[in-house]
Each structure stands twice: as C-alpha cells, then as structure tokens.
C-alpha positions in Angstrom: -40.7 104.9 -5.5 -40.5 107.5 -2.8 -37.5 107.4 -0.6 -37.9 105.5 2.7 -37.0 108.0 5.4 -35.6 106.7 8.7 -35.4 109.6 11.1 -33.8 107.8 14.1 -30.4 107.5 12.5 -28.1 109.8 10.4 -28.5 108.7 6.8 -27.0 109.2 3.5 -29.3 109.1 0.5 -27.9 106.9 -2.2 -29.1 104.9 -5.2 -28.1 101.3 -4.8 -27.2 99.2 -7.8 -25.7 96.2 -6.1 -26.5 93.1 -8.1 -28.5 90.4 -6.3 -28.9 91.8 -2.8 -29.9 95.5 -2.8 -32.5 96.5 -5.5 -32.0 99.6 -7.6 -34.4 101.8 -5.8 -34.3 105.0 -3.8 -33.8 104.4 0.0 -32.3 106.5 2.7 -29.4 104.2 3.6 -27.3 104.3 6.8 -23.6 103.8 6.1 -21.8 101.1 8.1 -20.5 97.5 8.0 -23.9 96.0 7.3 -24.5 98.1 4.3 -20.9 97.4 3.1 -21.6 93.7 3.2 -25.0 94.1 1.5 -23.5 96.1 -1.3 -20.3 94.1 -1.9 -21.0 90.5 -1.1 -23.8 88.0 -1.9 -24.7 87.9 1.9 -28.3 89.1 2.5 -29.4 90.9 5.7 -32.8 90.2 7.1 -34.3 91.5 10.4 -35.2 89.1 13.1 -38.5 90.8 13.9 -41.7 91.8 12.1 -42.0 95.0 14.0 -42.5 97.6 11.2 -40.5 100.3 12.8 -37.5 98.1 13.4 -37.8 96.7 9.9 -37.8 100.1 8.3 -34.5 100.9 10.1 -33.1 97.5 9.1 -33.9 98.3 5.5 -31.8 101.5 5.9 -28.9 99.2 6.9 -29.3 97.2 3.7 -31.9 94.8 5.0 -34.0 92.9 2.4 -36.2 90.6 4.5 -37.5 89.7 7.9 -38.0 86.6 10.1 -40.3 86.1 13.0 -41.4 83.3 15.4 -44.1 83.0 18.1 -41.9 84.5 20.8 -40.9 87.5 18.6 -44.5 88.0 17.5 -45.7 88.1 21.1 -43.0 90.5 22.0 -43.9 92.8 19.1 -47.5 92.8 20.1 -46.8 93.3 23.8 -44.4 96.3 23.0 -47.1 98.0 21.0 -50.0 97.5 23.4 -51.4 100.9 22.5 -52.0 99.7 19.0 -52.8 96.0 19.4 -54.9 95.9 22.6 -57.6 98.1 21.1 -57.4 96.0 17.9 -57.9 92.8 20.0 -61.0 94.3 21.5 -62.3 95.1 18.0 -61.5 91.6 16.8 -63.4 90.1 19.7 -66.5 92.0 18.5 -65.9 91.1 14.8 -65.2 87.4 15.6 -67.8 86.6 18.3 -67.3 82.8 18.0 -63.5 82.9 17.9 -61.3 81.4 20.6 -58.5 83.4 22.3 -56.0 81.6 20.1 -57.9 82.5 16.9 -58.0 86.1 17.9 -54.3 86.1 18.8 -53.3 84.5 15.5 -55.4 87.1 13.6 -53.3 89.8 15.2 -50.2 87.9 14.1 -51.5 87.9 10.6 -52.2 91.6 10.6 -48.8 92.4 12.2 -47.1 90.3 9.5 -49.0 91.9 6.6 -48.2 95.4 7.9 -44.5 94.5 7.8 -44.7 92.6 4.5 -45.9 95.8 2.7 -42.5 97.4 3.5 -40.7 94.6 1.7 -42.9 94.4 -1.4 -40.7 96.7 -3.5 -37.6 94.6 -2.7 -39.6 91.4 -3.5 -40.5 92.8 -6.9 -37.0 94.0 -7.6 -35.4 90.7 -6.7 -38.1 88.4 -8.2 -38.9 86.8 -4.9 -35.3 85.9 -3.8 -35.5 88.5 -1.0 -38.1 91.0 0.1 -39.9 88.3 2.2 -41.6 88.4 5.6 -41.6 85.2 7.6 -44.6 83.8 9.3 -44.3 80.7 11.5 -46.8 77.9 11.6 -48.6 77.4 14.9 -46.3 75.1 17.1 -49.5 73.4 18.4 -49.8 71.9 14.9 -46.4 70.3 15.0 -47.7 66.7 15.3 -49.5 66.9 11.9 -47.8 67.2 8.6 -51.1 67.9 6.8 -52.0 70.7 9.3 -48.6 72.3 9.0 -48.7 72.2 5.2 -52.3 73.5 5.1 -51.5 76.4 7.4 -48.3 77.2 5.4 -50.4 77.4 2.2 -52.9 79.7 4.0 -50.2 82.0 5.1 -48.6 81.9 1.7 -51.8 83.1 0.2 -52.0 86.2 2.5 -49.4 88.1 0.5 -47.1 87.4 -2.4 -44.0 88.0 -0.4 -44.8 85.8 2.6 -42.3 83.0 3.5 -43.5 80.3 5.9 -41.6 78.7 8.8 -42.0 75.0 9.3 -40.0 73.1 11.9 -37.2 70.6 11.1 -38.8 67.7 12.9 -39.6 64.2 11.6 -43.2 65.4 10.9 -42.0 68.8 9.6 -39.9 67.2 6.9 -43.0 65.8 5.2 -44.8 69.1 5.6 -41.8 71.0 4.1 -41.8 68.9 1.0 -45.6 69.1 0.5 -45.8 72.9 1.2 -42.9 73.5 -1.3 -44.8 71.4 -3.9 -47.8 73.6 -3.4 -45.8 76.7 -4.2 -45.0 77.9 -0.7 -41.6 79.4 -0.1 -40.5 77.7 3.1 -38.2 78.9 5.8 -37.1 75.8 7.8 -37.0 76.6 11.5 -36.3 74.7 14.8 -33.1 73.6 13.1 -29.7 73.4 14.9 -27.7 70.7 13.1 -26.0 69.9 9.8 -28.2 66.8 9.5 -31.4 68.8 10.0 -30.2 71.4 7.4 -29.3 68.8 4.8 -32.5 66.7 5.4 -34.8 69.7 5.1 -32.8 71.2 2.2 -33.3 67.9 0.3 -37.1 67.9 1.2 -37.3 71.4 -0.4 -35.5 70.1 -3.4 -37.9 67.2 -3.8 -40.9 69.6 -3.6 -39.3 71.9 -6.2 -38.6 69.0 -8.5 -42.2 67.7 -8.2 -43.5 71.1 -9.2 -41.1 71.4 -12.1 -42.0 67.9 -13.3 -45.6 69.1 -13.6 -44.6 72.3 -15.4 -45.4 74.5 -12.4 -43.5 77.7 -11.9 -40.7 77.9 -9.3 -39.0 81.1 -10.6 -40.2 83.3 -7.8 -39.8 80.8 -4.9 -37.1 81.7 -2.4 -36.7 78.9 0.2 -34.3 79.2 3.1 -33.0 76.7 5.7 -32.4 78.3 9.1 -29.7 77.1 11.5 -30.3 78.6 14.9 -26.7 79.0 15.7 -27.1 80.7 19.1 -29.5 78.1 20.3 -27.0 75.3 19.4 -24.4 77.3 21.4 -26.8 77.4 24.4 -27.4 73.7 24.3 -23.8 72.7 24.0 -22.9 75.0 26.9 -25.6 73.3 29.0 -24.4 69.9 28.1 -20.8 70.8 28.9 -22.0 72.1 32.3 -24.2 69.1 32.9 -21.4 66.7 32.1 -18.8 68.7 34.1 -16.4 69.0 31.2 -13.0 70.7 31.7 -12.6 72.8 28.6 -12.0 76.4 27.3 -15.5 78.0 27.7 -14.7 80.5 24.9 -14.5 77.7 22.4 -18.2 76.9 23.0 -19.1 80.2 21.4 -18.0 78.6 18.1 -20.4 75.6 18.0 -23.1 77.2 15.9 -20.5 78.9 13.7 -18.8 75.6 12.9 -22.1 73.8 12.2 -23.3 76.6 10.0 -20.1 76.7 7.9 -20.2 72.9 7.5 -23.9 73.0 6.4 -23.1 75.7 3.9 -20.3 73.6 2.4 -22.7 70.6 2.2 -25.4 72.6 0.4 -22.9 73.8 -2.2 -21.5 70.2 -2.6 -25.0 68.7 -3.0 -26.4 71.5 -5.2 -29.3 72.3 -2.9 -31.1 75.5 -4.1 -32.4 76.7 -0.7 -30.1 79.3 1.0 -28.8 78.8 4.5 -30.1 81.4 7.0 -28.3 82.2 10.3 -30.6 83.1 13.3 -30.7 83.2 17.1 -27.8 85.6 17.6 -25.7 85.5 20.7 -22.6 87.5 19.6 -21.4 89.6 16.7 -19.5 86.6 15.2 -22.9 85.2 14.1 -22.8 87.9 11.5 -19.1 88.5 10.9 -18.1 84.9 10.4 -20.6 84.3 7.6 -20.1 87.4 5.5 -19.1 86.5 1.9 -21.4 83.5 1.7 -24.5 83.3 -0.4 -26.5 83.1 2.8 -29.1 85.1 4.8 -28.1 86.5 8.2 -31.0 87.6 10.4 -30.0 89.4 13.6 -32.4 91.0 16.0 -32.5 94.7 15.5 -30.4 95.5 18.6 -27.6 93.3 17.2 -27.9 94.9 13.8 -27.6 98.4 15.3 -24.6 97.4 17.5 -22.8 96.0 14.4 -23.6 99.0 12.2 -22.7 101.5 14.9 -19.3 99.9 15.3 -16.1 100.8 13.4 -15.7 97.1 12.3 -14.3 96.8 8.8 -16.2 94.2 6.9 -14.3 91.3 5.5 -15.4 88.0 3.9 -14.9 85.2 6.3 -17.4 82.5 5.2 -14.8 80.3 3.7 -12.3 80.7 6.7 -12.5 77.5 8.8 -12.9 77.5 12.5 -9.5 77.2 14.2 -8.1 73.7 14.8 -7.8 74.0 18.5 -11.4 75.2 18.8 -12.6 72.3 16.6 -10.6 69.9 18.8 -12.5 71.1 21.8 -15.9 71.0 20.1 -15.3 67.5 18.6 -14.6 66.2 22.1 -18.2 66.8 23.0 -20.4 63.9 21.7 -23.5 66.1 21.5 -21.7 68.6 19.3 -20.6 65.8 17.0 -24.3 64.8 16.6 -25.0 68.4 15.5 -21.9 68.7 13.2 -21.8 65.5 11.2 -24.1 65.3 8.1 -25.3 61.9 9.4 -25.1 62.8 13.0 -28.8 62.3 13.7 -31.8 60.6 12.1 -35.0 62.5 11.6 -36.6 60.7 14.6 -33.6 61.9 16.7 -34.3 65.5 15.5 -37.4 65.5 17.7 -35.6 64.6 20.9 -32.5 66.7 20.4 -32.2 69.0 23.4 -32.3 72.3 21.5 -35.4 71.1 19.6 -37.4 70.3 22.7 -36.3 73.5 24.4 -37.2 75.7 21.4 -40.6 74.1 20.7 -41.5 74.4 24.4 -40.6 78.0 24.3 -42.7 78.6 21.2 -45.6 76.8 22.8 -45.2 79.1 25.9 -45.3 82.2 23.6 -48.6 80.9 22.2 -49.9 80.5 25.7 -48.7 84.0 26.6 -50.5 85.5 23.6 -53.7 83.6 24.6 -53.4 85.2 28.1 -52.9 88.6 26.6 -56.1 88.2 24.5 -57.9 86.9 27.6 -56.9 90.0 29.6 -58.5 92.2 27.0 -61.7 90.3 26.3 -62.2 89.1 29.9 -60.4 91.4 32.3 -59.8 90.2 35.8 -62.4 91.6 38.2 
C-alpha cells in the first residue's frame, strides 16, 4: 500500500508492527502520546468524526476507526458546503420524488462511504476488529425495533467495514440483538450508565450466540458499546446545580470516568465480547484515564490534536481506581448512583434518564437542521 501522507503535521515515516491495534502497513505516522498508546497498549484510537480530512490525520496519530452521529454528520456537511451543497442539488435532480430527509440521508451515506474507504486497509489487516466507520440509525426511527434493525442491516450492507449505531433504549435493546444476529457489527450509542452498557453488551452476546448456534460466521464482527462519558458529566453537573448541592465541583469531572471504569470491569467479569468505547469528550482525562484497557477511545479531532501536541508521557491508568474522596462525593448524588450501579436502572428507565432524553432531542434537532439545509438548496428563500 502507498504511504498515507498527511501534510498538515510534521511526520515520521515508520513501519508499524504493533500487535492488535496498528496494522503492519506503511503510514506516515505523527509521533506523540496517542501513537505511543496505540503501539504499546491494547487501547484503540478512533476519531469522533467521519470528515475524511480529519480522519486521515487521526490515522497518522495511530487512529484505526471513526465514530459519527447526526450532530457530527450535519457539522461535517455544513463545514464542507462547497462540496456538499452542489451534491445536494444533483441529488435533488437524481431523486425527484425524494423528501428533504431522504436527500439528506443520502448525503450522510456518501460522506460515510468516503471516510470508510480510508479505513479499509486497517479493517483487512485487523480482520474487522478495527478499521470501521460508524453510521448512526435515524433517531426518528427510535420507537421501532424493527425499523432500527432494518436500517442497521441496510447500512451494514453499504460497505464491509461499516459499524452501525443503535441507541441503548428499551426499544434499542431488541434492535441491537436482532441486528447482531443478522451479522451487523453494532456500536451502542445514547448510553451513559453501567446498566445500559451491561444490558446492551448482553444483547450483543445473545445475538452472537444465536448466529453461532446456526453455524453463521462471527469472526469478522467487531461490536462496541459506547459510554458517552462527557454527557454523563454534563447531566450530573446539571442535577447538582438543580438540587443546589454543596460539593467540590472538580469531583464532578470524574463521573463519566468512574462509570466507564466500572462498566469495563463488569464486561471483563461477565465475559462480554463487545469492547467498551469512550465518547463525548469534555477533558483530556477521557483519554488518559482509560489508556491500558482493551477499549476504544474516540475523541473529536481537536482533542486528539491537543493530546498529541502535548508533552504528556503516556501511562496505563485503566486499572487505577478513582480516588476515594471523589467517589464519596459522586456516590452522594442519587442520580450518579443510578448511572454507576450495574442494576441502577431498568431498561424502561433508560428512556427517561435525563442524559438520554437530552441526547436524543439533540440528535433529532440535527436531523431537522439537515432537512433545513437541504431545503435551502432545493427551495431557496425568495
């Protein structure tokens, strides 16, 4: 394979032979703490955007995959208006009966496939464990398990290295198991708690076992379960403010970290094959505290660049517990306890958890924003 050249950063051409994370292929790598972690630990770096330019640079840091959601997809399209607005106009002519939403989602498909091509060599080298591009199911389908599973299967069939996001809701659990059974590699999303992680990890396990019982291949499937650590932080901070709690505000920065470490321990104890994935960054600890674990960390590119440009010396911290005084503060917040305990919520309670409602509403708004962008192209305001 030709070397991937990334011109925006000083690079060092190396041949990677790290087992399990970086494939043995020629890439122009950028030295730094991210690359050190990718080479020397089982921790995988993905990029929290499907923008091809950012993804190419993330690969130079040791990145081996990418995540996306409706908000990020809209941002990527809006930032490359010179590319995508003319394409929207073309699609309107090619799809004369299509709705604004159908045209917008076709753009999302094309953006995702463009990014997925960059990751195909990694996918082949790692037999599907990494090298994947995430596409998220339409949040407007969230009330129907069948609609979610059907769209997941459609996205799965677009390219061999697509992984599909399905929300960790009461309806989503059924869709996650069914999509997994159909051979879809699932990335669980809209997930903020240990209970959601375990419940969806077990749903994936059931889907895998159903396939295996029928002699169907699972060898190239690479499911992950996301815990949106920063969005849990956001919600716990809002609750603490709402309830006028007197506490150390710095301790609230550790809510997502504590939940993620607990979920990781539970996955190991229960033998769940899906990997945990950290997303929704709010600070550099959302990378540094999880290095050393067999997990995926997916920062937005701006955070990846900040980390890699620093002089931080990588160390393995996944198995280091959160300090006792911090945990004492967090465990004094009932809403955090719900997110932290393996049985802290039922699947029905996942749907009404504050972070779930806020996130799904945000994704629905991003869909509406994309519809409006399409409308401005195909029916400009007079």
